[in-house]
N, C-alpha and C positions, 0 to 999 in steps of 0.2 A: 397137531397140537397148536395151542394159541400162540405161544412164542415162535412157532415155526413159519407163521403166516406173514411176519414182518419181511420187508424187503428194502433194499437201498433205493431211495427215490429222492427227487428235488422236492423241497418244501416250499409250498407258497406261503407268501407273507400274509395275506388276507383272504377272506372268503366271505361269500353271500349266504347267510344261514336263513334261507327262505324256502318255501315249497319242500314239505317233508315227506318223501316217499322212501321207502325201505324194502330191499329185495334180499331174500336169502334162499339158498338151496341145500338140499340135504341128500345124501347118498346112504341108503340102508345097507345092512350087512347082506342082504340077498341081492344087492345090485339095483334095487329100485330107486328111481330118482324123482324127487319132489321139489318143485321151486315154487316159492310164494312171494307175494308182494303185498304192500300196502300203498294205497293212493291217497295222499293228503292235498287238499285244495281248499282255496278259500271262496270260489265262485261256482256257480252252477254251470257245469260244462255239459249237461245233458249226456252223461256217460252212457254209452250204448254198446251192448254185446252183440257182435256181428259174426256171421259165419260166411266165409267165402270159399265156394267149392273149388275143387281142382278144375283148372281150366279158365279161371277167372283172368280177365285181361287187365293189365296194370299199364298206364301210360307212364313212360319214363322221360321226363322233360328237363331241359336245362334252363338257366337264367333266360327269361324272355327277351332280353336285350341282345343276346347272342343270335337269335333267330335259328337255332340249331333244330333239326327235325325231331319231332316226338317219336320215340321208340316204343313200340308195344310189345310187352312181353306176356307170355301166358303162364300162370303158376302151375307148377308141377305137383304141388300138394295142397290139400285142403287146409283152411286156417280158419280158427276161431279166436277172437280178441275183443279188446275193449278199446273204443276210440271216444274221442270227445264229440258229441253230436252237433255242437256248434260250429264245428270245422268241417268244411265240404270234403268229399272223398273218403278214402279208407285210411285214415290218419291213425294206425295202430300204436298205442303206448304200451300194450300188454297183449300177449297172445301165445299160442302154440299150434303146431301143424301136425298133420297126420303121421308125420315120420318121426315125431318125438322131439322136435326141436322147440324150445321155449324162449321167450324174450320178455324183458322188463325194461321199458323206457323210463328213466328218471331224470328230473330236471338237473341241469348244471349251469345256473346262472352266473354270470360274471367271468366265466373261464371259456365258454364254447365260442369258437370261431370256426365256420365251416370252410369247406374247400372252395377254390376258385375254379370254375369250369372254363376252359380255354377252347377257342374255336376249333381246334384240332382234335379235341377229345371225342371218344366215340360211346363212352359209358358214363351216365350221370342219371342222378335221381334227387329230387328234393327231399329234405328231411321229412316232409309230411307223407311221402310215399316210401321212405326207407324201410320201415317196419314190415309193411305188407310184401315188399320186394324180397326182403331177407327170408321171411317165413314162407313165402310162396315158392322160392326158388331152390332152397337148400334143406337137405335132410339132417346135416351134422354141423357141429361147431367146425370140424376140420374143413368141410366143403366151404362154409361160408368164410372162413379165414383165408382160404387160398383165393376167394373171389374178391374179397373187399379191396385189395390194391388196384383192381381194374376199373373201380367206379368212384366218380366224384360225388360227394354229397354237399348240397348247397342250401342256402336260405337267403332270401332278401325280402325287401318290403312288399313285394308283389304277392307274397303268401298270406292267405287268410288264416291266421293262427289264434284268433280269439284274444283275451285280454293280456296274454303273457307271450313274449317272444318264445319260439320253439328252440330253446337251448337245451339240448338232451345229450345224455350218454346212456349206453345200453348194456345190459347183461344178457348174454346168451347162453343157455345150458342145454345140452341134448341128453337123451336117454342113456348114453353110455356114461354120463357124469362129467363130461368135458365142458369147461365153461370159460368164457373170455368177457372182458369189458371193452367195448368200443367207444372211444372219445374222439372230439374234433377240437383241437387246441391250437391256436396260432395258425389256422389254416391248414393244419396237417392231421391226417387220420392216425390215431394212435391205438393199438391193440395190446391189452394186457392179459396174460393169464390171470384167471380170477382165484387168486390164491386164497383170500379170505372168504370166498363164496358168499360175499355180501356187497350190496351196493346201496349208498344213500345218494346224497346230492353233493353240493360243492363243499370243499374244494375238489381238485381232480383225484383219480383213484390212487395214483403214486403217493399224493400227500397223505391221504387216509392210512395207507400202509405204514408210512413213516410215523405217523401220529400214534399208531399202536405201541410204539416203543415206550411211550409215556405211561403205560399201563402194565409193564412187565411183573409188577408185584402183586397183581391181583391173582387170587386163588380160591378154588373151590373148598379148600381146606382151612378152618379157622383155628386159632389158638384156643384150646379149650379152657386153660386158666393161666394165670401168671402170679408168681410170688413176689409181692411187693413188702419188703421188710419181713415182719412176722405174720403178715396177712396173705391169705391165698384168695386172689381175686378171679372169680370165674366169669366166663362169657355170659352175656345176657341171653344169648340164643344162637341159633346157627346163622351162617351167612357172614360172619366177621371177615372172612378172607376177602369179601368184595367191597369192604369199606373203601371208598375212592373211586368205584365204578361210576361213570357220569350217568346222571338220571334225568337230564333235561332232553329237549327235543331238537336241538340243533343237529345237522348232519353229521359232524364228527363224533358227537356223543352217541348218537344211534348207531353209527358204524362200529364203535368200540364195543357197545352194549351187545349188539346182534352178533358180532364176531366172536366175543368171549362165550356167550351162551351156545352159539353154534358148534363151536370147537371143544367145548368141554362138557356138553350135555351127554348123557348116556346114549351110545350109538343105537339107533332104532334098528330092530332086526328085519322089518319088513316095510311095505308101502303104507299100511295102516298107521304103524307107529311113527314113520317119517312124516306123514301128513300131520298127525297130532302134534309132533314136535315143532314142525314149522309153525303151525297155528299158535303154539305156545310162545314161540320166539317173537312172532308178529304182535302178539298181545302186549309185549313190553314196550312197543314203540306206538301203540295206539293213542291217537289224540282225541280227547272229548271236545266237543264244540265250546269255544269261549277260553280255552286255555292257552293256545298259541296265536297271540294277536299281534297285529302290526297296523299301522296307519297307511291308508291310501287316500292322500289329500286330507280332507278333513273327516273322512270316515275310518272307523275302526273295523278291520276284517279279521276274520279267524280262520286259519287252517284248521281243518279237522280230518278224520279218517273217513272219506267218503265211500270207499269200498276196498275190499280185500279179496285177492284171488290166489288160490293155491292150485298149482298145476301137477297133476300126476302125469308125468311124461313117459311113464313106463306103461300105464294102463290107459291112457287117453281119457283121463277125467279132469273135469274143471270143478273146483269147489269154490263157491263165491258167495259173498254177502255184502250188505251195504250198511250204512250207518244206522238206519232204523231197524235193522234186523240183526244186530250184532251178537246176539245169543243163538242165533240159527243160521246154519249154512245151507246152501243149496248145492246138490251134486248134479253134474251133467254127464251123461255117457257121450263123450264126444265120437266114439266109434259109429254111433247112429248119426250124428250131426255131419260128420265127415263124409258120409255115404250119399248125402243129398247132392242134387245136382243144381240146386237153385240156392242163391244167397238169401239170408234171413237176418232180421235184427230185432232187437227189443231193449228198451230202457233197462239198465241195470237195477234201477229203483221199481220197475214193474215185473220184475221176475216173481214166480209164484212161490215166495218163501214159505216154508212150512211153519205153522204155529207151534207153540210149545206142546209137547206131548203130556196129557194128564197122567200122572202117576199115582194119583189118589188111591186107587184100588189096592196098590201094593200094600198099603197099611189099614186097609178095610177088611176086616176078618168076619 
């Protein structure tokens, strides 16, 4: 239930409402697990869909000033994900592996402070390599959670991260339905059970859970009528129980909106229904170009939904679309992709999206 997802947490006083990504997962009645996310951005990041086969080498490095040795690990699982092509290496912000572990990396500006690697540390990875490491090495949320305390995640000015500092937090979900959120705040790694099954941006995850307390009056059931004096005033239409649900695109509002819809929508029976429901929820946070603007110097820039990915973690499918093909999704059978022994990549914008199906003949007799 929606009211059951709130938890006691410290409340941050301020937040940076930029960079609008939203992630949500769904567990169907038959146990199928689907996790989807939107990616909003204001710049051309050359988003690239990549496949990394089992056995891919990943260089685990520390802050250059420490001169610690590079540790090379070999991936245990094949991975498919999305990376910003303007950043070197396999910097995955979205992905899933052949074991059914999925990841969504969302920006957390104003709150993220990564860990400090010390000369005596043996386990370390830059934030740019963190996603590929997690998906390449672990099959389940439980395995990852157990391993996280043994690794330091760092970032500094030596990392080539594009126009925005790589301030990130992550939602990990596996095909059992287990889900966690991983953040780095005040130089400490923090792991939360993903009670809401939703992740947006700043503030921190515990702040969002506390903020849900402000919306306990929301309901799927509206008052049909109200007697005022001698007059019976009826509702104008359905949905009156949702008066007050936030409709703007700030991270707190998107979190509340997605969490309410996720927890109160009719439970899907199977993977197909779960996929459709995740798509419907993500539609409610979709940002058209020109709506969410801010100033960068003298230039006005606009965040917009550059792509959407829906991961079928049970059946190893990826459903994806970009801004220019918002009415058509492309489905990839990842079992075939995971079986490859060579890496591959393609721009998300260059995928072979299907054209609309001509249904004219249905009305031609």
